[in-house]
C-alpha positions in Angstrom: -2.1 -26.7 -9.8 0.0 -29.1 -11.8 3.2 -27.5 -10.6 2.1 -27.7 -7.0 1.5 -31.4 -7.2 5.2 -31.9 -7.8 6.3 -29.7 -5.0 6.6 -30.5 -1.3 4.6 -27.6 0.1 6.2 -25.7 3.0 4.0 -23.8 5.4 4.2 -20.1 6.2 2.2 -18.3 8.9 1.5 -14.7 7.8 0.6 -12.3 10.7 -1.1 -9.2 9.5 -3.4 -6.5 11.0 -6.0 -6.8 8.3 -6.9 -9.2 5.5 -9.5 -9.2 2.6 -12.3 -8.7 2.3 -11.7 -6.1 5.0 -10.5 -3.0 3.2 -7.9 -1.4 5.5 -4.3 -0.2 5.3 -1.8 -3.0 4.8 -4.2 -5.9 3.9 -3.5 -6.1 0.2 0.2 -6.9 0.4 -0.1 -10.1 2.6 -3.1 -11.1 0.5 -1.0 -11.1 -2.6 1.7 -13.1 -0.9 -1.0 -15.6 -0.1 -2.3 -15.7 -3.7 1.0 -16.3 -5.4 3.4 -18.0 -2.9 1.6 -21.4 -3.4 2.9 -21.4 -7.0 6.4 -21.5 -5.6 5.8 -24.3 -3.0 4.5 -22.3 0.0 1.2 -23.0 1.7 -0.1 -19.9 3.5 -1.9 -19.7 6.8 -3.1 -16.3 8.1 -3.6 -14.8 11.6 -5.4 -11.5 11.4 -7.8 -9.2 13.2 -11.5 -9.2 12.5 -13.7 -6.1 12.6 -17.4 -6.8 13.5 -20.1 -5.1 11.3 -21.0 -2.6 14.0 -17.4 -1.3 14.1 -17.0 1.9 12.1 -13.8 0.5 10.6 -15.7 -2.4 9.1 -15.4 -2.2 5.3 -15.5 -5.2 3.0 -14.8 -3.6 -0.4 -11.5 -5.5 -0.8 -13.1 -8.7 -2.2 -10.4 -10.8 -3.9 -12.3 -14.1 -3.9 -11.0 -17.2 -2.3 -7.2 -16.8 -2.3 -6.7 -18.9 0.9 -8.5 -21.9 2.2 -11.0 -20.6 4.9 -9.6 -23.2 7.3 -6.2 -21.6 7.0 -7.4 -18.1 8.1 -7.9 -17.3 11.8 -9.7 -14.0 12.2 -9.7 -12.8 15.7 -12.7 -10.7 16.6 -11.7 -7.6 18.7 -14.3 -4.8 18.6 -13.6 -1.3 19.8 -15.5 -1.9 23.1 -12.8 -4.4 24.0 -10.1 -1.9 23.3 -11.9 0.5 25.7 -12.3 -2.2 28.3 -8.6 -2.9 28.2 -7.8 0.7 28.8 -10.4 1.0 31.7 -9.0 -2.2 33.4 -5.3 -1.5 32.9 -3.4 -1.3 36.2 -0.1 0.3 37.1 1.9 -2.7 35.8 0.0 -2.5 32.5 0.6 1.2 32.2 4.3 0.7 32.8 4.5 -2.1 30.2 2.6 -0.1 27.6 4.8 2.9 28.1 7.9 1.1 27.2 6.3 -1.5 24.9 3.6 0.5 23.0 2.7 -2.4 20.8 0.5 -3.7 23.7 -1.7 -0.6 23.6 -1.7 0.1 19.9 -4.4 -1.1 19.4 -5.1 -1.5 23.1 -5.2 -5.2 24.3 -5.0 -6.7 20.8 -1.5 -8.2 21.2 -2.5 -10.3 24.2 -5.6 -11.6 22.4 -3.4 -12.5 19.3 -0.9 -14.4 21.5 -3.7 -16.6 22.8 -5.0 -17.2 19.2 -1.5 -18.1 18.0 -1.1 -20.6 20.8 -4.3 -22.4 19.6 -3.0 -22.5 16.0 0.4 -24.0 17.0 -1.3 -26.8 18.9 -2.5 -28.2 15.6 -0.1 -26.9 12.9 3.6 -26.6 12.4 5.2 -23.9 10.3 8.4 -23.6 8.3 8.5 -19.8 8.3 6.7 -16.9 10.1 6.2 -13.7 8.2 5.1 -10.7 10.2 4.0 -7.7 8.1 3.6 -4.2 9.3 2.4 -1.3 9.5 1.8 -2.0 13.2 4.5 -3.0 15.8 2.3 -5.7 17.4 2.6 -7.9 14.3 6.4 -7.8 14.6 6.5 -8.4 18.3 4.2 -11.4 18.0 6.2 -12.9 15.2 9.4 -12.4 17.3 7.8 -14.1 20.3 6.5 -17.1 18.3 9.8 -17.4 16.4 11.7 -17.7 19.7 9.2 -20.0 21.4 8.9 -22.5 18.5 12.3 -22.1 16.9 10.9 -21.1 13.5 12.6 -18.6 11.2 11.1 -15.1 11.2 10.8 -12.7 8.2 9.8 -9.2 9.1 8.0 -7.3 6.3 7.9 -3.5 6.3 5.2 -1.7 4.3 6.0 1.6 6.0 8.9 3.0 8.1 9.0 6.0 10.3 12.0 7.4 8.4 9.8 8.0 5.3 8.2 10.9 7.3 11.5 12.6 8.1 10.8 16.4 8.0 7.1 16.1 8.8 6.1 18.5 11.6 4.9 16.7 14.6 3.9 17.7 18.1 6.3 16.6 20.9 4.1 13.8 22.0 4.1 12.2 18.5 7.9 12.6 18.3 8.3 10.7 21.5 5.9 7.9 20.2 8.0 7.5 17.0 11.2 7.2 19.1 9.6 4.5 21.2 8.5 2.6 18.1 11.9 2.8 16.5 13.4 1.4 19.7 11.0 -1.5 19.7 11.5 -2.1 16.0 15.2 -2.4 16.5 14.8 -4.9 19.3 12.2 -7.2 17.7 13.8 -7.5 14.3 17.0 -8.9 15.8 15.2 -12.3 15.8 14.5 -12.0 12.1 16.4 -14.0 9.5 15.9 -11.1 7.1 13.7 -8.1 6.4 11.6 -7.3 3.4 10.3 -3.9 2.3 8.8 -1.9 -0.5 11.3 0.6 -1.9 15.0 1.1 -2.3 15.1 3.9 0.2 13.3 1.7 2.8 15.7 -1.2 2.0 18.9 0.9 2.5 17.5 2.6 5.6 16.4 -0.6 7.4 19.6 -2.4 6.5 21.8 0.4 7.8 19.8 1.0 11.0 19.1 -2.7 12.0 22.1 -4.4 10.6 19.8 -7.1 9.1 19.8 -8.3 5.6 16.9 -6.5 3.8 15.5 -7.4 0.4 13.3 -5.3 -1.8 9.9 -6.8 -2.6 7.8 -4.2 -4.4 4.1 -4.0 -3.8 3.6 -4.6 -7.5 0.3 -5.2 -9.3 -1.9 -8.3 -9.8 -1.8 -8.9 -13.5 -5.0 -10.9 -13.3 -6.8 -7.6 -12.6 -4.6 -4.7 -13.6 -3.7 -5.2 -17.3 -4.3 -3.2 -20.5 -8.1 -3.0 -21.1 -9.6 -1.4 -24.2 -12.7 0.4 -22.8 -15.7 1.3 -24.9 -15.6 5.0 -25.3 -16.1 7.8 -27.9 -12.5 8.6 -28.8 -11.8 12.3 -28.7 -15.3 13.2 -27.3 -15.9 14.5 -23.8 -13.3 15.8 -21.4 -9.8 14.6 -21.2 -10.1 12.5 -18.0 -7.3 12.3 -15.4 -8.1 9.8 -12.7 -6.9 9.5 -9.1 -7.9 6.6 -6.9 -7.2 6.2 -3.2 -6.7 8.4 -0.2 -4.9 11.7 0.2 -3.5 11.5 3.7 -2.3 15.1 3.8 -0.7 17.6 1.6 2.7 16.9 3.1 2.6 13.5 1.4 0.5 14.2 -1.7 0.2 17.7 -3.0 -1.6 18.3 -6.3 -1.4 22.2 -6.0 0.8 22.6 -9.2 -1.7 20.6 -11.3 -4.7 22.6 -9.9 -3.0 25.9 -10.6 -2.0 24.8 -14.1 -5.5 23.8 -15.1 -7.1 26.9 -13.5 -4.7 29.3 -15.3 -5.3 27.5 -18.7 -9.0 27.9 -18.3 -8.7 31.5 -17.1 -6.5 32.3 -20.1 -8.9 30.6 -22.6 -6.3 28.1 -23.7 -8.6 25.2 -22.8 -12.3 25.2 -22.3 -14.2 24.6 -19.1 -15.2 21.1 -20.2 -11.9 20.1 -21.8 -10.5 18.4 -18.8 -11.8 16.5 -15.8 -10.0 15.4 -12.6 -11.8 12.3 -11.4 -11.1 11.5 -7.7 -12.2 8.3 -6.1 -12.3 7.9 -2.3 -10.6 11.2 -1.6 -11.7 13.2 1.5 -12.7 16.6 0.2 -11.7 18.5 3.3 -8.1 17.6 2.7 -8.1 19.5 -0.6 -10.3 22.4 0.6 -7.3 24.8 1.2 -6.2 24.3 -2.4 -9.7 24.5 -4.0 -10.7 27.7 -2.4 -7.8 29.5 -4.1 -9.0 28.6 -7.6 -11.1 30.7 -10.0 -12.7 27.7 -11.7 -13.9 24.6 -9.8 -15.7 22.9 -12.6 -12.9 20.5 -13.6 -13.3 18.3 -10.5 -15.5 15.3 -9.7 -15.3 13.6 -6.4 -16.6 10.1 -6.3 -17.1 7.7 -3.4 -14.7 4.8 -2.7 -15.3 1.9 -5.1 -15.0 -1.8 -4.6 -11.5 -3.1 -5.5 -12.7 -5.2 -8.4 -14.4 -2.2 -10.0 -11.2 -0.2 -10.3 -9.6 -1.7 -13.5 -12.6 -0.6 -15.6 -12.6 2.9 -14.1 -9.0 3.3 -14.8 -9.4 1.9 -18.3 -12.0 4.6 -19.1 -9.5 7.4 -18.3 -6.9 9.0 -20.5 -4.3 9.5 -17.8 -3.8 8.1 -14.3 -2.7 10.5 -11.6 0.1 9.8 -9.1 0.4 12.4 -6.3 3.6 12.8 -4.3 5.6 15.7 -3.0 9.2 16.9 -3.4 11.5 15.2 -1.0 9.2 12.3 -0.1 11.6 9.3 0.0 10.7 5.8 -0.8 6.9 6.3 -0.9 5.8 3.9 -3.7 2.1 3.4 -3.3 0.2 0.3 -4.4 -1.9 2.5 -6.7 1.2 3.5 -8.7 2.0 -0.2 -9.5 -1.6 -0.9 -10.4 -1.5 2.1 -12.7 1.6 0.8 -14.5 -0.1 -2.6 -14.9 -2.9 -0.9 -16.8 -0.3 0.7 -19.1 -2.3 3.9 -19.3 -0.1 7.0 -19.4 0.8 8.2 -15.9 1.0 11.8 -14.8 3.0 12.2 -11.5 2.9 15.6 -9.8 5.0 17.2 -8.6 7.3 14.2 -8.5 9.6 13.2 -5.6 12.9 14.0 -7.4 14.1 10.5 -6.6 13.0 6.9 -6.6 9.5 7.3 -7.9 10.5 9.6 -10.7 13.2 7.1 -11.6 10.8 4.2 -11.8 8.4 6.1 -14.1 11.3 7.2 -16.3 13.1 3.8 -16.5 9.9 1.8 -17.2 8.6 4.4 -19.8 5.3 4.6 -17.9 4.5 8.3 -18.2 5.5 11.7 -17.0 6.7 13.3 -13.8 6.3 17.1 -13.9 6.9 19.6 -11.1 7.0 22.8 -13.2 3.7 24.6 -13.6 4.6 26.1 -17.0 5.8 22.7 -18.3 2.6 21.1 -17.0 0.5 23.8 -18.7 2.2 23.2 -22.1 1.8 19.4 -21.8 -1.9 19.7 -20.9 -2.6 21.8 -23.9 -0.7 19.3 -26.1 -2.4 16.2 -24.6 -5.9 17.7 -24.8 -5.2 18.6 -28.4 -4.1 15.1 -29.3 -7.2 13.7 -27.5 -9.5 16.0 -29.6 -7.7 14.9 -32.7 -8.2 11.3 -31.7 -4.5 10.5 -31.7 -3.8 10.4 -27.9 -2.3 7.0 -27.1 -4.4 4.4 -25.3 -1.4 2.6 -23.8 2.2 3.2 -23.1 4.9 1.0 -24.6 6.2 0.4 -21.0 8.4 -2.3 -19.5 6.7 -3.4 -16.3 6.6 -7.2 -16.2 9.1 -7.4 -13.3 6.6 -5.5 -11.1 3.9 -8.2 -11.1 2.8 -9.5 -7.7 3.7 -13.0 -8.9 7.3 -12.0 -9.7 7.6 -10.2 -6.4 6.3 -13.3 -4.5 8.9 -15.3 -6.3 11.6 -13.0 -4.9 10.3 -13.6 -1.4 10.0 -17.4 -2.0 13.6 -17.6 -3.3 14.9 -15.9 -0.2 12.9 -18.0 2.2 14.1 -21.2 0.4 17.6 -20.3 1.6 16.6 -20.6 5.2 17.1 -23.6 7.4 13.4 -24.4 7.8 12.0 -26.7 10.4 10.5 -29.4 8.2 
């Protein structure tokens, strides 16, 4: 607070599809910008969607406390019934527009409602920068429209890009949808001063395809929450616990098959006991893993837990011996938030089978853990680690170098780049 009193605060409008405490894809990244940008002279305002309690997507487990003045957050209520009403009332002109500009119908009708809400905001507030953060196209389109109308610099932030799914099998209809969105992305970012994104692969891809300057701002970890914690436990007693938190979207993205087979074969061969290891999953949909589980002889080394409130996760991670990162060979630039939260805890990380690229390199260079794709190597390591755990000499923490990945440091990177802009004030 003392630093802020000496700074002339500039204002930034962050447009995002979701925002805490709503727990949905893409909400945490803009929330962390809001939390730490004020330390570098930026006062955040937020325009976001609001889910009513009766909406099945309503989920308030992402409670970060008061990170933005409530008067600076405009939450636009838009329940599912209004999406359905938009589709039912859409005429031929609307169908034509939505065909070529799919951001108007994904979600249906939301962009029009957000444009009206933005007009109300601009009646009373002036901004120095607009930041539109994906994953949806409507945020980028709205940011581009506002930037042009009010003459305010636009920053386009990409959490995901379609190119990260190159090689995924899609039906023809989905392929066409991706091509439309790529076309719209290319047009809307032309108004942006620069782009930001979450991985080196994303950065190089966006810069090459859009011709716009693109900077790398990792998702990072909030060091106020995710930091080394010594949990109360009986060292060397109980199973060797490997914990995974978050969703598994599909096995194309995250495939734990090699780990499942390694443990199953070790148990079948009598090299480890039935209760020597526990894979603790939090928030994972069991049906996604069913094709893998049904092939195993032993199914005693799993535990599937419900999704937990965000603030509960550090203690859960601290009570584990290793933290599991799931990826797949050839997946490019997919650096999940969970990975950075894990490295903040400094618990040993096990990544399987590894991406053979950027993720593996970050684990290696930061000395955060192990990336293993070979079943035989994994079996040998599991026997070694479980033995150390039983002998009470398995390390609690890694001597890793991860300070650069804090959310605060990543917000500073963004702030430094925005300070170069010719802002309105």
